[in-house]
PAZAPA-4460 file (N, C-alpha, C; in steps of 0.05 Angstrom, whole numbers, plus 32768, in hexadecimal, padded with zeros to 4 digits):
% residues 206
    n_x    n_y    n_z   ca_x   ca_y   ca_z    c_x    c_y    c_z   seq   type   mol
   8011   7FE8   8000   8000   8000   8000   8011   8019   8000     1      X     A
   8027   8018   8011   8038   8030   8012   8046   8035   7FF8     2      X     A
   804E   801F   7FEA   805C   8022   7FD1   8048   802C   7FBB     3      X     A
   802F   8023   7FBD   801B   802D   7FAA   8017   804B   7FAE     4      X     A
   8015   8054   7FC7   8011   8070   7FCD   8029   8080   7FC4     5      X     A
   8041   8075   7FC8   805A   8082   7FC0   805A   8086   7FA1     6      X     A
   8053   8071   7F93   8052   8073   7F76   803E   8087   7F6C     7      X     A
   8027   8088   7F79   8012   809B   7F72   801C   80B7   7F77     8      X     A
   802B   80BB   7F8E   8035   80D6   7F95   8049   80DF   7F80     9      X     A
   805B   80CE   7F78   8070   80D6   7F65   8063   80DC   7F4A    10      X     A
   8050   80CB   7F41   8042   80D0   7F28   8032   80EA   7F28    11      X     A
   8024   80EF   7F3F   8013   8107   7F41   8025   8120   7F41    12      X     A
   803B   811F   7F4F   804D   8136   7F4F   8057   813C   7F33    13      X     A
   8060   8127   7F25   806C   812B   7F0A   8057   8137   7EF7    14      X     A
   803F   812C   7EF8   802A   8135   7EE5   8022   8152   7EEB    15      X     A
   8020   8159   7F05   8017   8174   7F0C   802D   8189   7F0B    16      X     A
   8046   8181   7F09   805C   8195   7F0A   806E   8194   7EF2    17      X     A
   8066   8187   7EDC   8077   8184   7EC5   807E   81A0   7EB9    18      X     A
   806A   81B2   7EBA   806F   81CD   7EAE   8083   81DC   7EBF    19      X     A
   8086   81D5   7ED9   8098   81E4   7EEA   80B5   81DF   7EE3    20      X     A
   80BB   81C9   7ED4   80D7   81C4   7ECC   80E1   81DA   7EBA    21      X     A
   80D0   81E4   7EA8   80D8   81F9   7E96   80DF   8212   7EA5    22      X     A
   80CE   8219   7EB8   80D3   8231   7EC9   80EC   822E   7ED9    23      X     A
   80F0   8216   7EE5   8108   8211   7EF5   8121   8213   7EE4    24      X     A
   8121   8208   7ECC   8138   820A   7EBA   813F   8227   7EB4    25      X     A
   812A   8237   7EB0   812E   8254   7EAA   813A   8261   7EC3    26      X     A
   8130   825B   7EDA   813B   8267   7EF3   8158   825F   7EF7    27      X     A
   815E   8245   7EF3   8179   823B   7EF7   818B   8247   7EE1    28      X     A
   8181   824B   7EC9   8190   8258   7EB4   8197   8275   7EBC    29      X     A
   8184   8283   7EC8   8188   829E   7ED1   819D   829F   7EE8    30      X     A
   819E   8289   7EF7   81B1   8288   7F0E   81CC   827D   7F06    31      X     A
   81D0   8278   7EEC   81EA   826C   7EE3   8201   827E   7EEC    32      X     A
   8215   8271   7EF8   822C   827F   7F02   8229   828A   7F1E    33      X     A
   8211   8287   7F29   820C   8290   7F45   8206   8278   7F56    34      X     A
   821A   826F   7F65   8216   8257   7F76   8200   825D   7F8A    35      X     A
   8200   8275   7F96   81EB   827C   7FA9   81D0   827E   7F9B    36      X     A
   81D1   8287   7F82   81B8   8289   7F73   81AB   826E   7F6E    37      X     A
   81BC   825A   7F68   81B1   823F   7F64   81A4   8236   7F7D    38      X     A
   81B0   823B   7F94   81A5   8233   7FAE   818A   8242   7FB3    39      X     A
   8189   825B   7FAB   8171   826B   7FAF   815A   8260   7F9E    40      X     A
   8160   8257   7F86   814B   824C   7F74   8140   8233   7F81    41      X     A
   8152   8221   7F8A   8149   8208   7F97   8139   820E   7FB1    42      X     A
   8143   8221   7FC1   8135   8228   7FD9   811A   8233   7FD3    43      X     A
   8118   8245   7FBF   80FF   8250   7FB8   80EB   823B   7FAE    44      X     A
   80F5   8227   7F9F   80E4   8212   7F95   80D9   8202   7FAD    45      X     A
   80EA   81FC   7FC0   80E1   81EE   7FD8   80CD   81FE   7FE8    46      X     A
   80D2   8218   7FEC   80C0   8229   7FFB   80A4   822A   7FED    47      X     A
   80A5   822E   7FD3   808C   8231   7FC4   807C   8217   7FC5    48      X     A
   8089   8200   7FC1   807A   81E7   7FC1   8072   81E0   7FDD    49      X     A
   8082   81E7   7FF1   807A   81E1   800D   8060   81F0   8013    50      X     A
   805D   8208   8009   8044   8217   800D   802D   820A   7FFF    51      X     A
   8031   81FF   7FE7   801C   81F1   7FD9   8014   81D8   7FE9    52      X     A
   8028   81C9   7FF3   8023   81B1   8002   8014   81B7   801B    53      X     A
   801C   81CC   802A   800F   81D4   8042   7FF2   81DC   803D    54      X     A
   7FED   81EB   8028   7FD2   81F3   8022   7FC1   81DB   801A    55      X     A
   7FCD   81C8   800D   7FBE   81B0   8005   7FB7   819E   801D    56      X     A
   7FCA   819B   802F   7FC5   818B   8047   7FB0   8198   8058    57      X     A
   7FB2   81B2   805D   7F9E   81C0   806D   7F83   81C0   805F    58      X     A
   7F83   81C3   8045   7F6A   81C1   8037   7F5D   81A6   803A    59      X     A
   7F6C   8191   8039   7F61   8176   803D   7F57   8172   8059    60      X     A
   7F61   8181   806C   7F58   817F   8087   7F41   8191   808D    61      X     A
   7F39   81A1   8079   7F22   81B2   807C   7F28   81CE   8084    62      X     A
   7F42   81D5   8085   7F49   81F0   808E   7F44   8205   8078    63      X     A
   7F45   81FC   805F   7F41   820F   8049   7F53   8227   804A    64      X     A
   7F6E   8221   804B   7F81   8237   804D   7F80   824A   8035    65      X     A
   7F7C   823E   801E   7F7C   824F   8005   7F61   824C   7FF8    66      X     A
   7F4F   8260   7FFA   7F35   825E   7FED   7F38   8259   7FCF    67      X     A
   7F27   8248   7FC4   7F28   8241   7FA8   7F25   8259   7F96    68      X     A
   7F15   826C   7F9E   7F10   8284   7F8E   7F29   8295   7F8C    69      X     A
   7F3C   8292   7F9E   7F54   82A2   7F9E   7F6A   8298   7F8B    70      X     A
   7F69   827E   7F85   7F7E   8271   7F76   7F83   827E   7F5B    71      X     A
   7F6F   8285   7F4B   7F75   8292   7F31   7F85   82AC   7F33    72      X     A
   7F81   82BA   7F49   7F8F   82D4   7F4D   7FAC   82D1   7F54    73      X     A
   7FB5   82B8   7F59   7FD1   82B3   7F5D   7FE1   82B8   7F44    74      X     A
   7FD3   82B9   7F2D   7FE0   82BF   7F14   7FEC   82DB   7F13    75      X     A
   7FE3   82EC   7F25   7FED   8307   7F25   800B   8308   7F2C    76      X     A
   8013   82F5   7F3D   802F   82F5   7F46   8043   82EF   7F30    77      X     A
   8040   82D8   7F21   8053   82D5   7F0B   8050   82EA   7EF5    78      X     A
   8037   82F5   7EF2   8033   830A   7EDE   8044   8322   7EE5    79      X     A
   8043   832B   7EFE   8052   8342   7F07   8070   833D   7F05    80      X     A
   8079   8324   7F0E   8095   831D   7F0C   809E   831C   7EEF    81      X     A
   808D   8313   7EDD   8094   8312   7EC1   8097   832E   7EB5    82      X     A
   8085   8340   7EBD   8087   835C   7EB3   80A0   8369   7EBF    83      X     A
   80A6   8364   7ED8   80BE   836F   7EE4   80D7   8365   7ED6    84      X     A
   80D7   834A   7ED0   80EE   833F   7EC2   80F1   834B   7EA6    85      X     A
   80DA   834F   7E98   80DB   835C   7E7E   80E6   8378   7E7F    86      X     A
   80DE   8387   7E94   80E7   83A2   7E98   8106   83A3   7E9C    87      X     A
   810F   8390   7EAC   812C   838F   7EB1   813B   8388   7E98    88      X     A
   8131   8375   7E88   813E   836D   7E6F   813E   8385   7E5C    89      X     A
   8128   8394   7E5A   8127   83AB   7E48   813B   83C0   7E51    90      X     A
   813D   83C5   7E6B   8150   83D9   7E75   816D   83D1   7E6E    91      X     A
   8173   83B7   7E72   818D   83AD   7E6C   8194   83AF   7E4F    92      X     A
   8180   83AA   7E3E   8183   83AD   7E21   8188   83CA   7E19    93      X     A
   8179   83DC   7E26   817D   83F9   7E20   8198   8403   7E29    94      X     A
   81A2   83F8   7E3F   81BD   8400   7E48   81D2   83F6   7E35    95      X     A
   81CE   83DF   7E29   81E2   83D5   7E16   81DF   83E0   7DFA    96      X     A
   81C6   83E5   7DF2   81C0   83F0   7DD7   81B0   840A   7DDA    97      X     A
   81BD   841F   7DE2   81AE   8438   7DE8   81A5   8447   7DCF    98      X     A
   81B2   8444   7DB8   81AB   8454   7DA1   8196   8445   7D90    99      X     A
   8188   8454   7D7F   8173   8448   7D6F   817C   8434   7D5C   100      X     A
   8195   8436   7D53   81A0   8423   7D3F   81A5   8408   7D4C   101      X     A
   81A5   8407   7D66   81A9   83ED   7D73   81C6   83E5   7D75   102      X     A
   81D9   83F8   7D72   81F6   83F1   7D74   81FE   83EE   7D91   103      X     A
   820B   83D8   7D98   8213   83D4   7DB4   8227   83E9   7DBD   104      X     A
   8225   83F1   7DD6   8239   8403   7DE1   8250   83F3   7DEB   105      X     A
   8264   8401   7DF7   827B   83F4   7E02   8275   83EA   7E1E   106      X     A
   825D   83EF   7E29   8257   83E6   7E43   8255   83C8   7E44   107      X     A
   825E   83BB   7E59   825A   839E   7E5B   823D   8397   7E5E   108      X     A
   8235   8380   7E55   821A   8377   7E58   8213   8374   7E75   109      X     A
   81FB   8379   7E7C   81F2   8377   7E98   81F0   835A   7EA0   110      X     A
   81FD   8353   7EB5   81FD   8337   7EBF   81E1   8330   7EC9   111      X     A
   81D8   8318   7EC3   81BE   830F   7ECC   81BE   830E   7EEB   112      X     A
   81A7   8316   7EF6   81A4   8315   7F13   8197   82FB   7F1A   113      X     A
   81A3   82EC   7F2D   8198   82D3   7F36   817D   82D8   7F44   114      X     A
   8169   82C8   7F3F   814F   82CD   7F4B   814F   82C9   7F69   115      X     A
   813E   82D8   7F77   813C   82D6   7F94   812B   82BE   7F9B   116      X     A
   8130   82B2   7FB2   8122   829A   7FBB   8104   829F   7FBD   117      X     A
   80FD   82B7   7FC8   80E0   82BD   7FCB   80D2   82C1   7FB0   118      X     A
   80E0   82CB   7F9D   80D5   82CE   7F82   80CF   82B3   7F76   119      X     A
   80E3   82A1   7F78   80DF   8286   7F6E   80C8   8278   7F7D   120      X     A
   80C8   827B   7F97   80B2   826F   7FA7   8097   8279   7F9F   121      X     A
   8095   8293   7F9A   807C   829F   7F91   8072   8294   7F77   122      X     A
   8084   8292   7F64   807D   8287   7F49   8076   8269   7F4C   123      X     A
   8085   825A   7F5C   807F   823E   7F60   8063   823B   7F6C   124      X     A
   805C   824B   7F80   8042   8249   7F8D   802C   8251   7F7A   125      X     A
   8030   8267   7F6B   801B   8270   7F58   8018   825C   7F42   126      X     A
   802E   8251   7F37   802C   823E   7F21   801F   8224   7F2A   127      X     A
   8023   821D   7F43   8018   8204   7F4D   7FFF   8207   7F5E   128      X     A
   7FF4   821F   7F5E   7FDC   8224   7F6E   7FC5   8212   7F67   129      X     A
   7FC2   820C   7F4C   7FAC   81FB   7F44   7FB1   81DE   7F4C   130      X     A
   7FCB   81D7   7F53   7FD0   81BC   7F5D   7FC2   81B6   7F77   131      X     A
   7FBD   81CB   7F86   7FAF   81C8   7FA0   7F94   81BA   7F9B   132      X     A
   7F87   81C2   7F86   7F6D   81B6   7F80   7F6F   8198   7F79   133      X     A
   7F87   8190   7F70   7F8B   8173   7F6A   7F93   8164   7F84   134      X     A
   7FA4   8171   7F94   7FAF   8163   7FAB   7F9A   8160   7FC1   135      X     A
   7F89   8175   7FC5   7F77   8174   7FDC   7F64   815B   7FDB   136      X     A
   7F57   8155   7FC5   7F46   813D   7FC5   7F55   8124   7FCB   137      X     A
   7F6D   8122   7FC0   7F7D   810A   7FC5   7F85   8107   7FE2   138      X     A
   7F8E   811E   7FEE   7F96   811E   800A   7F7E   8118   801C   139      X     A
   7F66   8121   8013   7F4E   811D   8024   7F48   8100   8027   140      X     A
   7F4E   80F0   8012   7F46   80D4   8012   7F5C   80C1   801C   141      X     A
   7F72   80CC   8026   7F88   80BC   8030   7F8A   80BF   804E   142      X     A
   7F99   80AD   805B   7F9C   80AE   8078   7FB5   80BD   807F   143      X     A
   7FBC   80BE   8099   7FD4   80CD   80A2   7FED   80C3   8096   144      X     A
   7FF0   80A8   8095   8008   809C   8089   800A   80A4   806B   145      X     A
   7FF3   80A4   805D   7FF3   80AC   8041   7FFB   80C9   803D   146      X     A
   7FF1   80DA   804F   7FF9   80F7   804E   8017   80FA   8051   147      X     A
   8023   80EB   8064   8040   80ED   8068   804F   80E3   8050   148      X     A
   8045   80CD   8044   8051   80C2   802C   8050   80D6   8015   149      X     A
   8039   80E1   8011   8036   80F5   7FFB   8049   810D   8000   150      X     A
   8048   8117   8019   8059   812E   801F   8077   8129   801B   151      X     A
   8080   8112   8026   809C   810B   8023   80A4   8107   8006   152      X     A
   8092   80F9   7FF7   8098   80F5   7FDA   8099   810F   7FCB   153      X     A
   8086   8120   7FD0   8085   813A   7FC2   809F   814A   7FC8   154      X     A
   80A8   814B   7FE1   80BF   815B   7FE8   80D8   814F   7FDB   155      X     A
   80DA   8135   7FD9   80F0   8128   7FCB   80EF   812F   7FAD   156      X     A
   80D7   812E   7FA2   80D4   8134   7F86   80DB   8152   7F7F   157      X     A
   80D7   8164   7F92   80DF   817F   7F8E   80FD   8180   7F8A   158      X     A
   810C   8171   7F9A   8129   816F   7F96   8130   8163   7F7B   159      X     A
   8121   814F   7F72   8126   8143   7F58   8121   8157   7F42   160      X     A
   810B   8166   7F45   8104   817B   7F31   811A   8190   7F30   161      X     A
   8124   8198   7F47   813A   81AC   7F48   8152   81A1   7F39   162      X     A
   8159   8188   7F3E   8170   817C   7F31   816C   817B   7F13   163      X     A
   8153   8173   7F0A   814E   8172   7EEE   814E   818E   7EE1   164      X     A
   8143   81A2   7EEF   8143   81BD   7EE4   8160   81C7   7EE2   165      X     A
   8170   81C2   7EF6   818C   81CB   7EF5   819B   81BC   7EDF   166      X     A
   8195   81A2   7EDC   81A2   8192   7EC7   819C   819D   7EAC   167      X     A
   8183   81A4   7EA7   817B   81AF   7E8D   8189   81CA   7E88   168      X     A
   818A   81DA   7E9D   8195   81F5   7E9A   81B3   81F5   7E96   169      X     A
   81C0   81DF   7E9E   81DE   81DE   7E9C   81E7   81CC   7E85   170      X     A
   81D5   81C2   7E74   81DE   81B4   7E5C   81E8   81C9   7E49   171      X     A
   81FF   81C3   7E3B   820B   81D8   7E2A   81F8   81E5   7E17   172      X     A
   81E8   81D5   7E08   81D6   81E1   7DF4   81C1   81F2   7E02   173      X     A
   81B5   81E6   7E17   81A0   81F5   7E26   81AC   820E   7E33   174      X     A
   81C3   820A   7E3F   81D0   8221   7E4E   81D6   8238   7E3B   175      X     A
   81DF   8232   7E23   81E5   8247   7E0F   81CB   8255   7E07   176      X     A
   81B6   8245   7E03   819D   8250   7DFB   8191   8262   7E11   177      X     A
   8194   8259   7E2A   8189   8268   7E40   8199   8282   7E44   178      X     A
   81B4   8280   7E41   81C4   8298   7E45   81BE   82AD   7E31   179      X     A
   81B6   82A5   7E19   81AF   82B8   7E04   8193   82C2   7E06   180      X     A
   8180   82B2   7E10   8164   82B9   7E0E   8155   82B8   7E28   181      X     A
   8161   82B1   7E3F   8152   82AF   7E58   8146   82CA   7E60   182      X     A
   8154   82E0   7E59   8149   82FB   7E60   812F   8301   7E51   183      X     A
   812B   82F2   7E3B   8111   82F5   7E2C   80FE   82DF   7E34   184      X     A
   8108   82C6   7E36   80F7   82B0   7E3C   80EA   82B1   7E58   185      X     A
   80FA   82BA   7E6C   80EF   82BA   7E87   80D7   82CD   7E89   186      X     A
   80D9   82E6   7E80   80C1   82F7   7E81   80A9   82EC   7E72   187      X     A
   80AE   82E0   7E5A   8099   82D4   7E4B   808B   82BD   7E59   188      X     A
   809C   82AB   7E65   8091   8294   7E73   8081   829C   7E8B   189      X     A
   808D   82AF   7E9B   807F   82B8   7EB4   8065   82C6   7EAD   190      X     A
   8066   82D8   7E99   804E   82E6   7E91   8039   82D3   7E86   191      X     A
   8042   82C0   7E76   8030   82AC   7E6B   8022   829B   7E81   192      X     A
   8032   8293   7E95   8027   8284   7EAB   8012   8294   7EBA   193      X     A
   8019   82AD   7EC0   8007   82BF   7ECE   7FED   82C2   7EBF   194      X     A
   7FEE   82C8   7EA5   7FD6   82CC   7E95   7FC6   82B2   7E93   195      X     A
   7FD3   829B   7E91   7FC5   8282   7E8F   7FB6   827C   7EA9   196      X     A
   7FC2   8281   7EC0   7FB5   827C   7ED9   7F9D   828F   7EDC   197      X     A
   7FA1   82A8   7ED5   7F8B   82BC   7ED7   7F73   82B5   7EC5   198      X     A
   7F7A   82AF   7EAB   7F65   82AA   7E98   7F57   828F   7E9D   199      X     A
   7F66   827A   7EA2   7F5A   825F   7EA6   7F4A   825F   7EC0   200      X     A
   7F51   826F   7ED3   7F42   8270   7EEC   7F2B   8284   7EEC   201      X     A
   7F28   8293   7ED6   7F12   82A7   7ED5   7F16   82BF   7EE6   202      X     A
   7F2F   82C6   7EED   7F34   82DD   7EFE   7F2B   82F6   7EEF   203      X     A
   7F20   8309   7EFF   7F17   8323   7EF4   7F02   831F   7EDE   204      X     A
   7EF4   8309   7EDE   7EE0   8304   7ECA   7EEA   82FD   7EAF   205      X     A
   7F04   82F5   7EAD   7F10   82EF   7E93   7F04   82D5   7E87   206      X     A
***
């Protein structure tokens, strides 16, 4: 029974968090060359998912930590972070190419800033907010031992996801692509995630 629950936990985590691998790879790509930055990305991922797990467990116990009507509005967080990342990328581009002709100046390119742990946590929580709706019914129908198994398996899988995201971001081909385009991809992905959460959840009557 325990092994069955464990297998279900691993499968459920993988299915509900597959899209998070792309975001993680982008974050790890942004943190390239920053050892502390890599740690902050992993820490933020754990913090964000721990909040999802806590909300799901409390929801299964009837506490209703996160009202269902609030979940679509979590899309505002990645949307704001995406807009901020786009603004920073535009400013960096303007500093390097200040004239209309687009000729680069002699100034060195602006080094990418490693993401903060709380920013990663916020995006993780917002991107996985709808997972709560999947986890709560499952947790409600399991016993205490099952909850512990699910929780432990999920936290181990977060580490696996971080390792996979870092692996993808450090492959030569992927790393070169991210170094050239992460300043564009990250704002696009974050903004896209935010809009998708808002629209699919019907926030603001969308």
